[in-house]
C-alpha positions, -999 to 999 in steps of 0.1 A, spaced: -591 -445 435 -556 -432 426 -528 -450 441 -497 -429 451 -463 -440 441 -440 -444 473 -404 -459 473 -390 -473 505 -354 -469 496 -329 -488 522 -293 -481 521 -262 -503 531 -264 -535 553 -302 -534 557 -301 -561 535 -289 -584 564 -321 -575 582 -332 -607 603 -297 -617 608 -277 -588 616 -280 -578 652 -311 -591 658 -313 -575 695 -311 -539 676 -327 -547 640 -353 -577 651 -356 -612 633 -377 -604 603 -362 -597 566 -369 -565 551 -386 -587 525 -409 -603 547 -423 -569 562 -427 -553 528 -451 -578 520 -467 -568 549 -467 -536 542 -478 -540 508 -509 -560 515 -518 -534 542 -517 -503 517 -528 -519 487 -559 -496 483 -541 -465 485 -503 -470 477 -481 -482 451 -450 -493 472 -417 -498 452 -387 -511 471 -350 -505 467 -319 -515 487 -284 -508 478 -253 -510 497 -235 -482 473 -237 -447 478 -239 -439 439 -266 -463 434 -287 -450 458 -283 -412 447 -291 -425 412 -323 -438 423 -334 -405 442 -326 -389 413 -345 -412 386 -380 -411 412 -375 -378 426 -394 -361 403 -423 -386 395 -431 -404 428 -453 -390 454 -433 -398 483 -398 -415 492 -390 -432 526 -355 -433 530 -334 -454 555 -297 -446 547 -282 -466 571 -246 -455 580 -244 -431 551 -270 -409 568 -239 -400 592 -214 -396 564 -226 -387 530 -232 -352 520 -238 -364 487 -268 -382 497 -282 -349 517 -278 -329 484 -296 -356 461 -323 -354 486 -325 -316 484 -321 -315 448 -355 -336 442 -393 -322 445 -407 -355 458 -409 -353 497 -385 -376 520 -391 -393 553 -360 -402 568 -364 -437 588 -343 -451 614 -350 -487 629 -331 -478 659 -330 -452 679 -301 -433 667 -297 -407 694 -294 -435 721 -267 -451 699 -229 -440 695 -226 -402 695 -220 -399 655 -252 -414 650 -270 -382 661 -262 -364 633 -277 -367 597 -268 -349 566 -304 -358 553 -325 -347 579 -325 -309 570 -339 -316 536 -364 -344 548 -401 -335 556 -399 -355 587 -379 -380 604 -388 -415 624 -366 -431 648 -363 -459 670 -397 -475 662 -383 -506 647 -396 -517 613 -432 -500 621 -413 -465 615 -419 -475 576 -455 -480 584 -459 -447 602 -440 -431 573 -462 -447 547 -493 -436 568 -481 -402 564 -485 -403 522 -523 -416 524 
């Protein structure tokens, strides 16, 4: 079976999952969750992971894999609502991108209701906790 190559790309502050605002984001680190995902999808997907708190590094990673991978799952964190440059980077690549947010951004502060990524994404998953990443991975099988 040919495995599809998928990148999970996380933006600022997502390296603090498990300790940052656990009432919103839960107690599990992303690395712990990634082990579960990798095992669950081992027969169909090759999952790569990259996290950065720096906007330029996220843009560079999109450019690096955006013409060769089969899919990207992107949680840009706070940059979702502020970065025209990340929205442009998603628009510039050929690989389909699914935007994911752990919390329901529409039930939080008003500024979180706007995304510069969404118009250029294949789909958006919000509010299902870490399970949103699994839902996105299912869409690439």
